[in-house]
C-alpha positions as CSV (number, residue, x, y, z in Angstrom):
1,M,-13.2,-15.2,-10.8
2,P,-10.4,-16.8,-12.7
3,V,-8.8,-18.0,-10.0
4,V,-8.6,-21.6,-7.8
5,L,-7.4,-22.9,-4.8
6,Q,-4.5,-25.8,-5.0
7,A,-2.4,-27.7,-2.4
8,H,0.7,-26.0,-1.5
9,P,3.6,-27.7,0.4
10,T,3.8,-25.5,3.0
11,A,1.4,-22.7,3.0
12,R,-2.5,-23.6,3.5
13,D,-3.1,-23.7,-0.2
14,T,-2.0,-21.9,-3.3
15,A,-4.4,-19.5,-5.6
16,V,-3.5,-20.2,-8.8
17,S,-5.1,-18.3,-12.6
18,E,-7.2,-21.1,-14.1
19,T,-6.3,-19.2,-17.4
20,R,-3.5,-16.7,-18.6
21,V,-4.6,-13.0,-18.1
22,S,-3.2,-9.7,-19.0
23,A,-2.1,-7.4,-16.8
24,G,-4.3,-4.9,-15.4
25,T,-7.0,-7.7,-15.4
26,V,-9.1,-7.7,-12.2
27,L,-8.6,-11.1,-10.9
28,V,-10.7,-11.0,-7.6
29,A,-13.3,-8.0,-6.3
30,V,-14.3,-8.6,-2.7
31,P,-16.3,-6.2,-0.3
32,C,-15.1,-5.6,2.9
33,L,-16.3,-7.2,6.4
34,A,-15.3,-4.6,8.9
35,Q,-13.3,-1.4,8.8
36,V,-12.0,1.2,11.0
37,L,-10.5,5.0,9.9
38,L,-7.5,6.1,10.8
39,G,-7.7,8.6,13.6
40,A,-6.7,11.7,11.0
41,E,-9.5,10.2,8.7
42,K,-12.1,10.5,11.4
43,G,-14.9,12.7,10.7
44,R,-13.3,13.8,7.6
45,R,-15.0,10.3,5.8
46,C,-18.1,8.6,5.8
47,D,-17.6,5.8,8.3
48,C,-19.8,3.3,6.2
49,C,-18.3,3.9,2.8
50,L,-15.4,6.1,3.2
51,T,-16.5,8.8,0.7
52,P,-14.7,12.0,2.2
53,E,-16.1,15.5,2.8
54,E,-16.2,17.7,0.0
55,A,-18.1,21.1,-0.7
56,D,-21.1,19.3,-2.2
57,L,-21.2,16.6,0.7
58,R,-21.2,17.6,4.1
59,L,-20.9,14.5,6.7
60,R,-23.7,13.9,9.2
61,R,-22.8,13.0,12.5
62,C,-24.7,9.9,14.6
63,S,-26.9,11.7,17.0
64,G,-26.5,8.7,19.4
65,C,-22.6,8.1,19.8
66,G,-21.6,11.4,18.2
67,S,-18.7,9.4,17.5
68,Y,-19.6,8.2,13.6
69,W,-20.0,10.4,10.5
70,Y,-22.2,9.6,7.5
71,C,-22.6,10.7,3.9
72,D,-26.5,10.9,4.2
73,A,-29.4,8.8,5.9
74,Q,-29.2,5.6,3.3
75,C,-25.4,5.3,4.5
76,Q,-26.2,5.3,8.1
77,R,-29.0,3.2,7.5
78,A,-26.5,0.7,5.6
79,H,-24.4,0.8,8.6
80,W,-27.3,0.5,11.2
81,P,-27.8,-3.5,11.9
82,A,-23.9,-3.3,13.0
83,H,-23.3,0.3,14.4
84,K,-26.7,-0.2,16.5
85,K,-25.1,-2.7,18.8
86,Y,-22.2,-0.3,20.2
87,C,-23.7,3.1,19.4
88,S,-25.0,3.5,22.9
89,N,-22.1,2.5,24.8
90,F,-19.0,3.8,22.6
91,A,-19.0,7.2,24.2
92,R,-18.4,5.6,27.3
93,Y,-16.4,2.8,25.9
94,T,-13.7,5.5,24.5
95,S,-13.6,7.6,27.7
96,S,-12.7,4.8,29.7
97,P,-9.4,4.1,31.7
98,A,-9.1,0.8,29.8
99,F,-9.3,2.4,26.6
100,A,-7.6,5.1,27.0
101,Q,-4.1,3.8,28.1
102,L,-4.2,1.9,24.6
103,Q,-1.4,3.0,22.1
104,T,-2.9,4.5,19.3
105,H,-2.4,1.2,17.1
106,Q,-4.0,-0.5,19.9
107,K,-7.0,1.5,20.0
108,L,-7.5,0.8,16.1
109,D,-6.9,-2.6,16.7
110,A,-9.5,-2.8,19.7
111,V,-11.9,-0.5,17.4
112,L,-11.8,-3.0,14.4
113,L,-12.2,-5.9,16.6
114,T,-15.7,-4.1,18.0
115,H,-16.8,-3.9,14.4
116,L,-16.1,-7.3,13.5
117,L,-18.0,-8.8,16.8
118,A,-20.8,-6.3,15.8
119,E,-20.8,-8.1,12.0
120,F,-21.3,-11.3,13.9
121,A,-24.0,-9.9,16.0
122,A,-26.0,-8.7,13.2
123,T,-25.3,-11.0,10.5
124,D,-26.9,-14.5,10.0
125,T,-24.4,-16.9,11.4
126,S,-24.4,-18.9,8.0
127,S,-23.2,-15.7,6.1
128,E,-20.3,-17.0,3.9
129,E,-18.3,-14.0,4.5
130,L,-18.4,-14.7,8.5
131,A,-17.3,-18.4,7.9
132,T,-14.5,-17.5,5.6
133,F,-13.1,-15.5,8.3
134,A,-13.8,-17.7,11.2
135,S,-11.6,-20.1,8.9
136,L,-8.5,-18.3,8.7
137,L,-5.7,-19.7,10.4
138,P,-4.7,-17.4,13.7
139,G,-1.5,-14.9,13.8
140,P,0.9,-15.8,16.1
141,V,-0.6,-13.0,18.8
142,S,-1.3,-15.7,21.7
143,G,1.0,-14.1,23.9
144,L,-1.1,-10.8,23.4
145,S,-3.6,-10.1,25.5
146,C,-7.0,-9.3,23.7
147,P,-7.8,-5.5,23.7
148,P,-10.6,-4.2,25.5
149,T,-14.0,-4.0,23.1
150,C,-17.0,-2.0,23.1
151,P,-19.7,-3.7,24.9
152,L,-22.6,-4.8,22.9
153,T,-26.1,-4.7,23.3
154,T,-27.4,-7.6,21.7
155,S,-29.0,-11.0,23.0
156,R,-27.1,-13.2,20.2
157,K,-24.5,-15.5,21.7
158,S,-21.5,-15.7,19.4
159,S,-19.8,-18.9,18.7
160,H,-16.3,-17.2,18.7
161,S,-14.9,-15.0,21.6
162,A,-13.2,-12.1,21.2
163,S,-9.9,-13.3,21.6
164,E,-10.2,-16.2,18.8
165,L,-11.2,-13.3,16.4
166,Y,-8.6,-11.1,17.8
167,R,-6.0,-13.5,16.9
168,R,-7.2,-13.5,13.3
169,C,-7.7,-9.7,13.1
170,G,-3.9,-8.8,13.1
171,N,-2.7,-11.3,10.3
172,N,-5.9,-10.8,8.4
173,N,-6.7,-7.0,7.8
174,F,-5.4,-4.9,5.3
175,A,-4.5,-1.1,4.8
176,I,-7.2,0.4,2.5
177,H,-5.7,3.4,0.7
178,S,-6.7,6.0,-1.2
179,H,-4.0,7.3,-3.9
180,F,-1.9,4.5,-2.3
181,T,-1.7,6.2,0.5
182,T,-3.7,4.5,4.0
183,I,-6.9,5.9,5.4
184,A,-8.3,2.7,7.2
185,H,-8.0,-0.8,7.9
186,G,-10.4,-3.3,6.9
187,I,-11.0,-7.1,6.7
188,F,-11.8,-9.0,3.5
189,P,-11.8,-12.4,4.1
190,L,-11.9,-14.2,0.8
191,A,-8.8,-12.1,0.0
192,S,-7.0,-13.1,3.0
193,R,-7.9,-16.6,2.2
194,L,-6.9,-16.9,-1.3
195,F,-3.6,-15.1,-1.6
196,N,-0.1,-16.1,-0.3
197,H,2.7,-13.3,0.0
198,S,5.5,-12.6,-2.1
199,C,8.1,-9.6,-2.0
200,L,8.0,-9.7,-5.8
201,P,4.6,-10.1,-6.1
202,N,2.5,-10.4,-9.6
203,A,-0.9,-8.7,-8.0
204,F,-1.7,-5.7,-6.3
205,P,-4.9,-4.9,-4.2
206,K,-6.7,-1.3,-4.8
207,Y,-9.7,-0.1,-3.6
208,T,-12.9,1.4,-4.6
209,F,-15.3,3.9,-2.8
210,D,-19.1,3.7,-3.9
211,R,-21.8,5.5,-1.8
212,Q,-23.8,3.7,0.3
213,H,-21.8,0.3,-0.4
214,R,-19.3,-1.3,1.0
215,V,-15.5,-0.6,0.4
216,Q,-14.6,-3.1,-2.4
217,M,-11.2,-4.5,-2.6
218,S,-9.9,-5.5,-6.3
219,I,-6.8,-7.6,-6.8
220,V,-5.5,-6.7,-10.2
221,A,-2.8,-8.4,-12.0
222,M,0.4,-6.2,-12.2
223,R,1.9,-8.2,-15.4
224,D,0.9,-10.9,-17.8
225,I,0.0,-14.0,-15.7
226,E,0.2,-17.5,-17.2
227,A,-2.3,-20.3,-16.6
228,G,-1.2,-22.3,-13.7
229,E,1.2,-19.4,-12.2
230,E,0.8,-18.8,-8.4
231,I,-1.2,-15.3,-7.9
232,C,0.5,-13.8,-4.7
233,I,0.4,-10.0,-3.3
234,S,2.8,-8.0,-0.8
235,Y,1.8,-8.3,2.9
236,V,3.9,-5.5,3.7
237,D,6.1,-3.0,1.5
238,P,9.0,-4.4,0.1
239,A,11.1,-1.6,0.4
240,L,11.2,-2.3,4.0
241,L,14.8,-4.1,3.3
242,D,15.9,-4.3,6.8
243,T,12.8,-4.9,8.8
244,R,9.9,-6.7,6.9
245,Q,11.5,-10.4,8.0
246,Q,10.6,-9.4,11.5
247,I,7.6,-8.0,10.3
248,F,6.9,-11.5,8.7
249,Q,7.6,-13.5,11.6
250,F,6.0,-11.5,14.7
251,T,2.7,-10.7,12.7
252,Y,2.0,-13.7,10.2
253,G,4.2,-16.3,11.7
254,F,6.2,-16.9,8.9
255,T,9.9,-16.5,7.2
256,C,9.8,-15.3,3.5
257,T,11.9,-17.2,1.3
258,C,10.7,-15.3,-1.8
259,P,13.8,-14.7,-4.6
260,S,14.4,-11.6,-3.0
261,C,14.4,-12.2,0.6
262,T,16.6,-14.9,-0.2
263,A,18.9,-12.7,-2.2
264,L,18.7,-10.2,0.8
265,S,19.6,-13.0,3.4
266,I,22.8,-13.7,1.5
267,I,24.0,-10.1,0.6
268,R,23.3,-9.1,4.4
269,R,26.5,-11.8,5.3
270,T,29.2,-9.5,3.8
271,A,27.0,-6.4,3.3
272,S,29.0,-3.2,4.5
273,P,27.2,-0.4,6.9
274,P,25.4,2.5,5.0
275,P,27.4,5.4,4.0
276,I,26.9,8.2,6.2
277,S,29.1,11.0,4.5
278,E,27.4,13.0,1.9
279,A,30.4,12.4,-0.7
280,D,30.0,8.5,0.0
281,I,26.4,8.8,-0.4
282,T,26.8,10.6,-3.8
283,S,29.3,8.4,-5.0
284,L,27.3,5.4,-4.2
285,S,24.1,7.1,-5.8
286,T,26.1,7.3,-9.0
287,R,27.2,4.2,-9.3
288,L,23.8,2.7,-8.7
289,V,22.2,4.5,-11.1
290,N,24.9,3.8,-13.6
291,H,24.5,-0.1,-13.0
292,V,20.7,-0.1,-13.3
293,F,20.2,2.7,-16.3
294,P,23.8,2.0,-18.1
295,R,22.8,3.7,-21.1
296,L,21.6,6.8,-19.6
297,S,23.2,10.3,-21.0
298,S,22.4,13.9,-20.8
299,S,22.0,13.7,-24.9
300,D,19.7,11.0,-24.7
301,L,17.7,10.6,-21.4
302,S,15.7,7.3,-22.1
303,I,15.1,5.5,-18.9
304,A,14.2,1.9,-19.8
305,L,12.4,0.1,-17.2
306,P,13.0,-3.6,-17.2
307,S,10.2,-6.2,-18.6
308,T,11.4,-8.8,-15.8
309,L,11.6,-9.4,-12.5
310,P,14.7,-7.6,-10.9
311,S,17.3,-9.5,-9.7
312,L,19.1,-8.6,-6.5
313,A,21.4,-11.8,-6.9
314,T,23.0,-10.2,-9.5
315,L,23.8,-6.9,-7.9
316,P,27.8,-6.3,-8.0
317,P,29.3,-6.8,-4.3
318,S,30.0,-3.1,-4.5
319,L,26.1,-2.3,-4.6
320,H,25.4,-4.5,-1.8
321,V,25.6,-1.0,0.8
322,A,22.6,0.4,-1.0
323,L,20.4,-2.2,0.0
324,H,19.6,-0.6,3.7
325,E,16.5,1.2,4.3
326,S,18.6,3.8,6.1
327,F,20.2,4.4,2.7
328,L,16.9,4.7,0.8
329,T,15.3,6.9,3.3
330,H,18.3,9.2,3.2
331,L,17.7,9.3,-0.5
332,T,13.6,10.0,-0.1
333,D,14.2,12.5,2.1
334,R,16.6,14.5,0.2
335,F,14.2,14.0,-2.6
336,S,11.3,15.1,-1.0
337,S,13.0,18.4,0.5
338,A,14.2,19.7,-3.0
339,S,11.8,18.4,-5.3
340,H,9.3,21.6,-5.0
341,E,11.9,24.7,-4.6
342,G,15.2,23.3,-5.0
343,P,18.2,23.0,-5.5
344,F,16.8,21.0,-8.1
345,D,19.9,19.4,-9.3
346,V,19.9,17.8,-6.1
347,A,16.1,16.7,-6.6
348,L,16.7,15.2,-10.0
349,E,19.9,13.1,-9.1
350,S,18.7,11.6,-6.2
351,G,15.4,11.0,-7.3
352,L,16.9,9.1,-9.9
353,A,18.9,7.1,-7.4
354,V,15.6,6.5,-5.7
355,L,14.0,5.0,-9.0
356,A,16.9,2.8,-9.5
357,L,16.7,1.3,-6.0
358,Y,12.8,1.1,-6.6
359,V,13.7,-0.9,-10.0
360,L,15.9,-3.2,-8.1
361,I,13.2,-3.7,-5.1
362,Y,10.2,-4.2,-6.4
363,P,8.5,-5.8,-9.3
364,P,7.6,-4.6,-12.9
365,N,4.5,-2.1,-12.6
366,Y,4.4,-1.9,-8.8
367,P,2.6,1.3,-8.3
368,Q,5.1,2.9,-6.3
369,I,7.6,3.3,-9.1
370,G,4.9,4.9,-11.2
371,L,4.1,7.3,-8.2
372,H,8.0,8.2,-8.1
373,L,8.1,8.7,-11.7
374,L,5.3,11.0,-11.3
375,E,7.2,12.8,-8.8
376,L,10.4,13.1,-11.1
377,S,8.5,14.6,-13.7
378,K,6.8,17.3,-11.7
379,T,10.0,18.1,-10.4
380,A,11.9,18.5,-13.9
381,W,8.5,20.6,-14.7
382,N,9.0,22.5,-11.5
383,A,13.1,23.2,-12.5
384,H,12.1,24.1,-16.3
385,V,9.5,26.7,-14.7
386,T,11.6,28.3,-11.6
387,S,15.4,27.2,-12.3
388,P,16.6,27.1,-15.9
389,D,20.1,26.9,-14.7
390,L,19.9,23.4,-12.8
391,G,23.5,23.7,-11.5
392,P,27.2,22.7,-12.6
393,S,26.6,19.3,-10.8
394,T,23.7,17.9,-12.9
395,F,23.9,15.9,-16.1
396,I,20.5,16.5,-17.0
397,T,20.2,19.5,-19.3
398,D,17.2,19.5,-20.4
399,P,14.3,19.4,-17.6
400,V,11.5,19.4,-20.2
401,H,12.9,16.3,-22.3
402,Y,13.6,14.4,-18.5
403,A,9.9,15.6,-17.4
404,R,8.2,14.0,-20.9
405,V,10.3,10.5,-20.6
406,C,9.2,10.2,-16.7
407,L,5.7,11.2,-17.6
408,D,5.5,8.5,-20.3
409,L,6.7,5.8,-17.6
410,A,4.7,7.1,-15.1
411,Q,1.5,6.5,-17.2
412,Q,2.5,3.0,-18.5
413,V,3.2,1.8,-14.8
414,L,0.0,3.7,-13.2
415,R,-2.5,2.6,-16.0
416,I,-2.1,-1.2,-15.2
417,V,-3.7,-0.6,-11.2
418,G,-5.8,2.3,-12.8
419,P,-7.6,5.0,-10.5
420,E,-8.6,3.9,-7.1
421,G,-10.1,5.2,-3.7
422,D,-10.9,8.9,-4.2
423,P,-11.5,10.8,-7.5
424,G,-8.5,12.7,-8.8
425,G,-5.2,11.7,-7.3
426,P,-2.3,10.8,-9.5
427,A,-4.5,10.0,-12.4
428,K,-5.5,13.9,-12.4
429,E,-2.0,14.8,-12.0
430,L,-0.9,12.8,-14.7
431,E,-3.4,14.9,-16.9
432,V,-2.6,18.1,-15.9
433,L,1.0,17.4,-16.5
434,A,0.7,15.9,-20.1
435,G,-1.4,19.2,-20.6
436,L,1.6,21.2,-19.5
437,L,4.2,19.4,-21.5
438,S,2.4,18.9,-24.7
439,G,2.6,23.0,-24.7
440,G,6.2,22.3,-25.7
441,D,9.2,24.0,-24.1
442,T,8.1,27.5,-23.1
């Protein structure tokens, strides 16, 4: 593990790289201590290893509680030391009035806390993972009441109360994703202990699912990291331009002062409200694209992604109005609604504006940039196949060339983090689309 902790002037510690590491390097790999599936995934994935049910894998339901599913007997046995602590009481617990009145996210918190309490009851108290979790700083939830947890059938007395552990759950659990879509929440104590936050991180967590084993998080370098440089991850999506500071304060108890947040705080003092009319949105989108991709033209559609951190501080004041979540949401909604069946001129141009914003908001090689480039490439291919005439408003006269440019860039970005979660996904889509585009313009 090429990572060491050093003292930090304001945070608890700083995780720095001992040596120079290249983009794509796995810096740390840590197992999950406790996890909970989202409601939409319950019964569709193994509660032990998160493997999804497929044609050749039919999940088996626990006959004791009827609420947990497993790949096979091995996964059930691996999960049993903790699961047996709440198995016989779980159905009665989830049907209780106290549990039923909780909101959806509170139910997830309550079950995750139950799983964590069961791990403490089932595991040797000298466990390094449990000790690391117990050493984590509590979040600013002292005014919140601990959710009701499932009664455990155990004689072991825990040295930590449910409320004590709950104060460490909210600010020390991660969204577990497959193909960059959240499917569960999990606790990875060492990752929480090591890495501070930045809205311009140089590393990214990805997840590996392996039958009969606990989910593993790998922290991957998104760019080359120099020896002695701090390694940071993002605790929230940096695209939450208007709300991320509130999340930091209420969930994690700090105010982010990274370069992105510092620039945004200055911009917010004079920025106008986001545009409302379609004409103003289109005009702003065009100016934004011209600023981020100044050499872009229909004759040579070469999109160059920056190799250095984008700087919102250098954004012209006339474009500050673009830095609103509602403007980004409007663009992404417009792109999504038109990207499959058209109108493709609208999809491609709004999609390019989204890419311009992503380049400004996210650091180089952030997966969301690669995923959007993949969607742009697929949209251009759809336009080529179904709508040869893109319409008079678009400057994109060659959708196949556009698709190839976007595909090449998507491959460059997504190969840094590599495949994660379930098989297939973006990696398979890149392969299929590359095969289609290699066949020529017909």
